[in-house]
C-alpha positions as CSV (number, residue, x, y, z in Angstrom):
1,X,7.5,-30.2,-11.1
2,X,8.7,-33.1,-12.8
3,X,9.0,-34.4,-9.2
4,X,5.5,-35.1,-9.3
5,X,5.4,-37.5,-11.8
6,X,7.8,-39.7,-10.4
7,X,7.2,-42.9,-8.1
8,X,3.6,-43.3,-9.0
9,X,3.5,-46.6,-7.7
10,X,4.4,-45.1,-4.0
11,X,2.1,-44.6,-1.5
12,X,3.4,-41.5,-0.5
13,X,3.8,-39.8,-4.0
14,X,3.6,-36.4,-4.7
15,X,0.7,-36.9,-6.6
16,X,-0.9,-38.8,-4.1
17,X,-0.7,-36.0,-1.3
18,X,-2.4,-33.9,-3.9
19,X,-5.5,-35.8,-4.1
20,X,-5.8,-36.1,-0.1
21,X,-5.8,-32.0,0.3
22,X,-9.3,-30.9,1.0
23,X,-11.1,-28.7,-1.4
24,X,-10.4,-25.1,0.1
25,X,-6.5,-26.1,0.5
26,X,-6.1,-27.7,-2.9
27,X,-8.2,-24.2,-4.6
28,X,-5.3,-22.5,-2.3
29,X,-2.3,-24.0,-3.4
30,X,-3.5,-23.6,-7.1
31,X,-3.8,-20.0,-6.4
32,X,0.2,-19.4,-6.3
33,X,1.0,-20.9,-9.2
34,X,1.3,-19.5,-12.8
35,X,-0.3,-20.8,-16.2
36,X,2.7,-22.7,-17.4
37,X,2.7,-24.3,-14.0
38,X,-0.9,-25.3,-13.9
39,X,-0.5,-26.7,-17.2
40,X,2.5,-29.0,-15.8
41,X,0.2,-30.2,-13.2
42,X,-2.6,-31.0,-14.9
43,X,-0.8,-33.7,-16.3
44,X,0.1,-35.6,-12.7
45,X,-3.9,-37.4,-12.7
46,X,-7.6,-37.1,-13.8
47,X,-8.5,-36.1,-10.4
48,X,-5.4,-33.2,-9.7
49,X,-6.2,-32.1,-13.8
50,X,-10.1,-31.8,-12.1
51,X,-9.2,-29.2,-9.6
52,X,-7.0,-27.5,-11.9
53,X,-9.7,-26.6,-14.1
54,X,-11.8,-25.4,-11.4
55,X,-9.4,-22.9,-10.2
56,X,-10.0,-20.0,-9.4
57,X,-6.8,-17.6,-9.3
58,X,-5.4,-17.6,-12.2
59,X,-1.4,-16.4,-12.8
60,X,0.1,-15.2,-16.5
61,X,2.7,-14.4,-17.7
62,X,3.5,-14.0,-21.5
63,X,7.0,-13.5,-21.5
64,X,8.4,-17.4,-20.1
65,X,6.9,-20.4,-21.6
66,X,8.1,-23.8,-19.4
67,X,8.0,-26.5,-22.3
68,X,9.4,-30.4,-21.6
69,X,12.3,-28.6,-24.4
70,X,13.3,-25.8,-21.7
71,X,12.5,-22.2,-21.3
72,X,12.2,-19.6,-24.3
73,X,10.7,-16.4,-24.4
74,X,7.5,-16.0,-26.5
75,X,4.3,-13.9,-27.3
76,X,1.1,-15.2,-27.1
77,X,-1.5,-14.7,-29.7
78,X,-5.5,-13.4,-29.2
79,X,-6.4,-16.9,-30.3
80,X,-3.7,-18.3,-28.1
81,X,-5.5,-16.2,-25.0
82,X,-8.8,-17.2,-25.7
83,X,-7.9,-21.1,-25.7
84,X,-6.0,-20.9,-22.9
85,X,-9.1,-19.4,-21.0
86,X,-11.7,-21.7,-22.5
87,X,-10.3,-24.0,-20.2
88,X,-11.4,-22.1,-16.9
89,X,-14.6,-21.7,-16.4
90,X,-14.4,-20.2,-12.9
91,X,-12.1,-17.4,-12.0
92,X,-12.5,-15.3,-9.5
93,X,-9.2,-13.7,-9.5
94,X,-7.2,-13.2,-12.7
95,X,-3.5,-11.6,-12.9
96,X,-2.3,-11.0,-16.6
97,X,1.7,-9.9,-16.7
98,X,2.8,-8.0,-20.0
99,X,0.3,-9.2,-22.3
100,X,1.3,-6.2,-24.7
101,X,1.3,-8.7,-27.9
102,X,-2.6,-9.2,-27.4
103,X,-3.3,-5.3,-27.5
104,X,-6.5,-4.2,-28.0
105,X,-8.0,-7.1,-28.0
106,X,-7.6,-7.8,-24.5
107,X,-11.1,-6.0,-23.7
108,X,-13.5,-8.6,-26.3
109,X,-10.7,-11.0,-25.3
110,X,-12.5,-11.1,-21.5
111,X,-15.6,-10.2,-21.9
112,X,-16.2,-13.3,-24.0
113,X,-14.2,-15.9,-21.4
114,X,-16.1,-18.1,-19.4
115,X,-15.5,-16.7,-16.4
116,X,-16.7,-13.4,-17.4
117,X,-19.3,-14.0,-14.9
118,X,-17.3,-14.8,-12.0
119,X,-14.5,-12.2,-12.6
120,X,-14.1,-9.9,-9.0
121,X,-10.8,-8.7,-9.5
122,X,-8.6,-8.8,-12.3
123,X,-4.3,-7.5,-12.4
124,X,-3.1,-6.0,-15.7
125,X,0.6,-5.6,-15.4
126,X,2.5,-4.2,-18.1
127,X,-0.1,-4.6,-21.2
128,X,-0.8,-2.4,-24.2
129,X,-4.4,-0.6,-25.1
130,X,-4.5,2.0,-27.4
131,X,-6.3,5.4,-27.8
132,X,-8.5,3.3,-30.6
133,X,-9.5,0.3,-28.7
134,X,-13.0,-0.6,-30.0
135,X,-14.5,-2.1,-26.7
136,X,-15.0,-1.7,-22.5
137,X,-14.6,-3.8,-20.2
138,X,-18.1,-6.1,-19.6
139,X,-17.5,-7.5,-16.7
140,X,-20.4,-6.9,-14.5
141,X,-19.0,-8.5,-11.5
142,X,-15.8,-7.1,-11.0
143,X,-15.0,-5.6,-7.2
144,X,-11.0,-5.0,-7.5
145,X,-9.0,-4.0,-10.7
146,X,-5.3,-3.1,-10.8
147,X,-3.3,-1.3,-13.7
148,X,0.4,-1.0,-13.7
149,X,2.6,-0.1,-16.1
150,X,2.5,-0.6,-19.6
151,X,0.5,1.7,-22.1
152,X,-2.5,3.2,-21.5
153,X,-3.9,5.3,-23.4
154,X,-7.6,3.9,-23.5
155,X,-10.1,6.0,-21.0
156,X,-10.0,5.2,-18.2
157,X,-14.3,4.8,-18.5
158,X,-13.1,1.6,-20.9
159,X,-12.7,-0.2,-17.2
160,X,-15.1,1.1,-14.7
161,X,-18.1,1.6,-17.2
162,X,-19.8,-1.7,-16.3
163,X,-18.5,-2.2,-12.7
164,X,-20.2,0.4,-10.9
165,X,-20.0,-1.7,-7.7
166,X,-16.3,-1.1,-7.6
167,X,-14.6,-0.9,-4.0
168,X,-10.8,-0.9,-4.9
169,X,-8.9,0.9,-7.6
170,X,-5.4,0.9,-7.7
171,X,-3.6,2.7,-10.9
172,X,0.1,3.2,-10.8
173,X,3.4,4.6,-13.0
174,X,0.5,5.5,-15.5
175,X,2.0,8.3,-17.6
176,X,-1.3,8.8,-19.6
177,X,-3.9,9.7,-16.8
178,X,-4.7,12.9,-16.3
179,X,-7.0,14.7,-13.6
180,X,-9.9,14.8,-16.5
181,X,-9.9,10.4,-16.0
182,X,-9.4,11.2,-12.4
183,X,-12.8,13.1,-12.6
184,X,-14.6,10.2,-14.4
185,X,-13.7,8.2,-11.9
186,X,-14.8,10.6,-8.7
187,X,-18.8,11.1,-10.8
188,X,-18.6,7.4,-11.4
189,X,-18.0,6.0,-8.6
190,X,-17.5,8.0,-5.8
191,X,-20.5,6.1,-3.8
192,X,-19.2,2.2,-4.0
193,X,-15.3,3.1,-4.3
194,X,-13.4,1.7,-0.9
195,X,-10.1,2.0,-1.5
196,X,-8.0,4.2,-4.5
197,X,-4.5,4.6,-5.4
198,X,-3.2,6.7,-8.0
199,X,0.7,6.0,-7.6
200,X,3.7,7.2,-9.5
201,X,1.3,9.0,-11.2
202,X,3.3,11.2,-13.2
203,X,0.1,13.4,-15.1
204,X,-2.3,14.3,-12.2
205,X,-1.4,17.7,-10.9
206,X,-5.3,18.8,-9.4
207,X,-7.1,15.9,-9.3
208,X,-11.4,16.4,-7.4
209,X,-11.7,13.5,-4.8
210,X,-14.8,13.5,-3.2
211,X,-16.1,9.8,-2.1
212,X,-19.0,8.8,0.6
213,X,-17.1,5.2,1.1
214,X,-13.5,5.6,0.2
215,X,-11.1,4.3,3.5
216,X,-7.8,4.0,1.7
217,X,-6.2,6.5,-0.2
218,X,-2.3,6.2,-2.2
219,X,-1.2,9.6,-4.4
220,X,2.4,8.7,-3.1
221,X,5.2,9.4,-6.2
222,X,2.6,12.0,-8.1
223,X,5.3,13.9,-8.7
224,X,2.9,17.1,-9.8
225,X,0.8,16.7,-7.7
226,X,0.3,21.0,-6.3
227,X,-3.7,21.1,-5.3
228,X,-6.9,18.8,-4.3
229,X,-9.2,21.1,-4.6
230,X,-12.6,20.6,-2.9
231,X,-11.1,17.7,-1.3
232,X,-14.3,15.7,0.0
233,X,-13.4,12.0,1.4
234,X,-15.1,12.0,5.1
235,X,-15.0,8.2,5.7
236,X,-11.0,8.3,4.8
237,X,-9.0,5.8,7.3
238,X,-5.8,5.6,5.6
239,X,-3.5,8.5,3.5
240,X,-0.5,8.2,1.9
241,X,0.9,11.5,0.4
242,X,4.4,10.6,0.5
243,X,7.1,12.1,-2.1
244,X,4.2,15.0,-3.3
245,X,7.0,17.5,-3.6
246,X,4.9,20.1,-4.8
247,X,1.9,20.4,-2.5
248,X,1.6,22.9,-0.2
249,X,2.5,22.8,3.9
250,X,-1.7,24.7,4.5
251,X,-3.2,22.1,1.6
252,X,-1.9,19.1,3.3
253,X,-2.5,20.4,6.8
254,X,-6.0,21.9,5.4
255,X,-6.8,17.6,4.0
256,X,-5.8,16.5,6.9
257,X,-8.3,18.7,9.6
258,X,-10.8,17.5,7.2
259,X,-10.5,13.8,7.9
260,X,-12.6,12.9,11.4
261,X,-11.5,9.3,11.1
262,X,-7.8,9.0,10.2
263,X,-5.9,6.3,11.3
264,X,-2.6,6.2,9.5
265,X,-1.5,9.0,7.8
266,X,2.6,8.6,6.0
267,X,3.8,12.2,4.2
268,X,7.0,11.2,3.6
269,X,9.6,13.3,1.7
270,X,6.8,16.6,1.3
271,X,9.0,19.5,1.6
272,X,6.5,22.0,1.4
273,X,5.3,20.8,4.4
274,X,6.6,23.4,7.0
275,X,4.6,23.1,9.8
276,X,2.1,20.2,11.1
277,X,-0.1,20.1,14.2
278,X,-2.6,17.5,14.5
279,X,-5.7,17.0,16.9
280,X,-7.5,13.5,16.4
281,X,-8.8,10.6,18.5
282,X,-8.3,8.4,15.9
283,X,-5.1,8.8,14.6
284,X,-2.7,5.5,15.1
285,X,0.1,6.2,12.8
286,X,2.2,8.7,11.3
287,X,5.5,9.2,9.6
288,X,6.9,12.4,8.6
289,X,10.4,10.7,7.9
290,X,12.5,13.0,5.5
291,X,10.6,16.3,5.3
292,X,14.1,18.0,5.7
293,X,11.6,21.4,5.5
294,X,9.7,20.3,8.4
295,X,10.4,22.6,11.4
296,X,7.3,22.2,14.2
297,X,5.8,18.7,15.0
298,X,2.7,19.4,17.4
299,X,0.6,15.9,18.1
300,X,-2.2,15.9,20.0
301,X,-3.3,12.2,19.5
302,X,-4.3,10.1,22.6
303,X,-4.8,6.6,20.3
304,X,-1.1,7.4,18.4
305,X,0.7,4.3,18.6
306,X,3.5,4.8,16.5
307,X,5.2,8.4,14.8
308,X,8.0,8.1,12.2
309,X,10.3,11.7,11.8
310,X,13.5,10.4,10.9
311,X,15.9,12.6,8.8
312,X,13.5,15.6,9.4
313,X,16.8,17.7,9.7
314,X,15.3,21.2,10.3
315,X,12.8,20.0,13.2
316,X,13.1,22.4,15.9
317,X,9.9,21.5,18.1
318,X,8.2,18.2,18.1
319,X,5.1,18.0,20.9
320,X,3.0,14.8,21.6
321,X,0.3,13.9,24.0
322,X,-0.3,10.6,23.7
323,X,-2.2,7.7,25.4
324,X,-0.9,4.6,24.0
325,X,2.6,4.7,22.9
326,X,5.1,2.5,23.6
327,X,8.3,3.5,22.4
328,X,9.7,6.7,20.3
329,X,12.2,7.7,18.7
330,X,14.0,11.0,17.9
331,X,17.5,11.1,17.4
332,X,20.0,13.0,15.3
333,X,17.6,15.9,14.4
334,X,17.8,19.6,15.4
335,X,15.8,19.7,17.7
336,X,15.5,23.0,20.3
337,X,12.2,22.0,22.4
338,X,10.6,18.5,23.3
339,X,7.7,18.1,25.4
340,X,6.1,14.4,26.0
341,X,3.1,13.4,27.5
342,X,3.0,9.8,27.7
343,X,2.1,7.5,30.2
344,X,2.5,4.4,28.1
345,X,5.8,5.1,27.0
346,X,8.7,2.8,27.7
347,X,11.8,3.6,25.6
348,X,12.9,7.3,24.8
349,X,16.2,7.5,22.1
350,X,16.9,10.9,22.0
351,X,20.5,10.2,21.2
352,X,22.6,12.8,18.9
353,X,20.2,15.4,19.7
354,X,22.5,18.6,20.2
355,X,20.2,21.4,20.9
356,X,17.9,20.0,23.4
357,X,17.9,22.2,26.1
358,X,14.4,22.8,27.0
359,X,12.6,19.4,27.2
360,X,9.8,18.3,29.7
361,X,8.7,14.7,29.8
362,X,5.1,13.2,31.8
363,X,6.2,9.8,31.0
364,X,5.5,8.1,34.4
365,X,6.2,4.2,32.8
366,X,9.4,5.5,31.5
367,X,12.3,2.6,32.0
368,X,14.8,3.4,28.9
369,X,16.2,6.6,27.8
370,X,18.8,7.4,25.3
371,X,20.4,11.1,25.7
372,X,24.2,10.3,24.1
373,X,24.9,13.4,22.3
374,X,22.2,15.9,24.3
375,X,22.6,18.2,26.5
376,X,20.1,16.5,29.0
377,X,20.9,15.6,32.1
378,X,19.8,11.9,33.4
379,X,18.4,13.5,36.7
380,X,15.8,15.2,34.4
381,X,13.7,11.8,34.6
382,X,11.9,10.0,37.7
383,X,11.4,7.1,39.0
384,X,12.8,3.7,38.0
385,X,14.7,4.5,34.3
386,X,17.6,3.7,33.3
387,X,19.1,6.6,31.3
388,X,22.1,6.0,28.8
389,X,24.3,8.9,28.5
390,X,28.1,9.0,27.3
391,X,27.6,5.3,27.1
392,X,27.3,4.7,30.3
393,X,23.8,2.9,31.5
394,X,22.7,5.0,35.2
395,X,20.4,5.4,37.5
396,X,19.0,9.4,38.2
397,X,20.4,10.8,41.5
398,X,18.1,9.7,44.6
399,X,18.1,12.8,46.1
400,X,16.0,14.2,42.6
401,X,13.8,11.5,42.0
402,X,10.0,12.2,43.6
């Protein structure tokens, strides 16, 4: 930032270049700066100061304040935060990091700020709100809310009391979130919410999730999650259930079967998943990596493009029918049978599958196959296929090519 103050007479000085930026480009540049950096930048010139005051993105972090005497730790006060926010009257996005010292006054400060009527997106990281927080968030144009970490004890209805047009809600690493809080969210936002993330919320056990327009749901790391009763999200396209250790395979299968528009599915490290059969015309990507008790994986998914099954140490049977997948990697697995029908597949890796004795591949465009460490013969593959076996690349015997 100090360089911005230098060479004021030069027509190529940094602040002269900044002043010539189009307004939209300037706003984009300012959106990446923290509050203390904006303060320094506002001193460069009157024109840049006006641009800073009209910024629509603001990142505020209490932990480090930069001054002319260096950097030091500081704790912002209620009065200090009110004064800072008074300088900005058209904020659309506000990121607040570690403002624990403001405490329960946070909501009233935001409600009374000049940007209360323009804020659409707000992120709270490491803030502290007690059970006795006297006010709720009254930002009626909010569409996106992110809450991560910190100490949040206030009822979650306080975040969404007036935000009935909320489209995205992300709550992470929040130990106070429980099933009744999720029920409150469902009751208020079941017609509007499009994206919901409750990642690493350790007290969520059996939440009721019923959303008419929800397209993205992330429950990664909800270790206590054991059931999703009355699950109804018919528009869901992306679902993450990774690291849900207590969710049984039958429940996962039932949930997947209820999603007619699912496109992306992540089931990483689901130890109670033993068998998964998916029949879907919309699924594009699937990950079951580290699900070490999965024994059977059957996919009839014409539009599937990627599948990840790394370290599925119990996987014995694999079946795939896909028109779109171009590369498939099934390495170091205890597979005994694999049947693949994939006309677009060009690369196949099966190295280390020592028990694979029953294999069938209907892949007319296959160009490379790695079968090192398997009992398979290169002659299993027809056409102009390069086969890697025992570290040597070869072509199948013409006598076996039809």
